[in-house]
C-alpha positions as CSV (number, residue, x, y, z in Angstrom):
1,X,5.7,20.8,-23.1
2,X,6.1,18.7,-26.2
3,X,3.6,19.2,-29.0
4,X,2.9,16.1,-31.0
5,X,1.1,15.9,-34.3
6,X,-1.8,13.6,-33.7
7,X,-2.9,13.1,-37.3
8,X,-1.2,9.8,-37.7
9,X,-2.5,6.8,-35.7
10,X,1.1,5.5,-35.2
11,X,2.1,8.8,-33.6
12,X,-1.0,8.7,-31.4
13,X,-0.1,5.1,-30.3
14,X,3.5,6.1,-29.6
15,X,2.3,9.0,-27.5
16,X,-0.1,6.8,-25.6
17,X,2.8,4.4,-24.9
18,X,4.8,7.3,-23.5
19,X,1.9,8.4,-21.3
20,X,1.5,4.8,-20.1
21,X,5.1,4.6,-19.1
22,X,5.0,8.0,-17.4
23,X,1.9,7.0,-15.5
24,X,3.4,3.7,-14.3
25,X,6.4,5.6,-12.9
26,X,4.4,8.3,-11.3
27,X,1.9,6.0,-9.8
28,X,4.7,4.3,-7.8
29,X,5.8,7.8,-6.7
30,X,2.2,8.8,-5.9
31,X,1.7,5.7,-3.8
32,X,4.8,6.5,-1.7
33,X,3.7,10.1,-1.4
34,X,0.2,9.2,-0.4
35,X,1.5,6.8,2.3
36,X,3.8,9.5,3.7
37,X,1.0,12.1,3.6
38,X,-1.6,9.9,5.3
39,X,0.9,8.8,8.0
40,X,1.9,12.4,8.8
41,X,-1.8,13.5,8.6
42,X,-2.6,11.1,11.4
43,X,0.3,12.5,13.4
44,X,-0.9,16.0,12.7
45,X,-4.4,15.2,13.8
46,X,-3.1,13.7,17.1
47,X,-0.9,16.7,17.7
48,X,-3.8,19.0,17.0
49,X,-6.0,17.1,19.5
50,X,-3.3,17.2,22.1
51,X,-2.8,21.0,21.5
52,X,-6.5,21.5,21.8
53,X,-6.6,19.7,25.2
54,X,-3.7,21.8,26.5
55,X,-5.1,25.1,25.4
56,X,-7.4,27.3,27.4
57,X,-10.3,29.5,26.5
58,X,-13.4,29.0,24.5
59,X,-13.8,26.1,22.2
60,X,-13.2,28.3,19.2
61,X,-10.1,29.8,20.8
62,X,-8.7,26.4,21.7
63,X,-9.4,25.2,18.2
64,X,-7.6,28.2,16.7
65,X,-4.6,27.7,19.0
66,X,-4.4,24.0,18.1
67,X,-4.7,24.7,14.4
68,X,-2.0,27.4,14.6
69,X,0.3,25.1,16.6
70,X,0.0,22.2,14.1
71,X,-0.4,24.2,10.8
72,X,3.0,23.3,9.4
73,X,3.1,19.6,10.2
74,X,3.0,17.6,7.0
75,X,3.1,20.6,4.6
76,X,5.8,19.0,2.4
77,X,4.2,15.6,2.3
78,X,0.8,17.0,1.5
79,X,2.2,19.2,-1.3
80,X,4.1,16.3,-2.9
81,X,1.1,14.0,-2.8
82,X,-1.3,16.7,-4.2
83,X,1.1,17.7,-6.9
84,X,1.6,14.1,-8.1
85,X,-2.2,13.5,-7.9
86,X,-2.8,16.4,-10.2
87,X,0.0,15.3,-12.6
88,X,-1.5,11.8,-12.8
89,X,-5.0,13.3,-13.4
90,X,-3.6,15.3,-16.4
91,X,-1.8,12.3,-17.8
92,X,-5.0,10.3,-17.5
93,X,-6.9,13.0,-19.3
94,X,-4.3,13.1,-22.1
95,X,-4.6,9.4,-22.5
96,X,-8.3,9.6,-22.7
97,X,-8.0,12.3,-25.4
98,X,-5.5,10.2,-27.3
99,X,-7.9,7.2,-27.2
100,X,-10.7,9.4,-28.5
101,X,-8.5,10.6,-31.3
102,X,-7.5,7.0,-32.2
103,X,-11.2,6.0,-32.3
104,X,-12.0,9.0,-34.5
105,X,-9.2,8.1,-36.9
106,X,-10.3,4.5,-37.3
107,X,-13.7,5.6,-38.6
């Protein structure tokens, strides 16, 4: 993690530019990850429904068996999407803080 002195408006603007570039790159990655996750999520839901229909027992038992059978479908896709989503959220928060600092410095 890089620590940047934010007492100079020029440094704040430079840091905001870095964040903007980083966000632009990560948003493209996030869109691809989201598309992959939501596609595999539908496949997982379908597989879970099929497993539920094949299972025997009470509804709760059938649900548990179907969940167990499909639990690992899409794990990597979901993890990548969630990780990128949280990174983007942090970058957006940093950008918001930087903008607040700039406003405070202009007063």
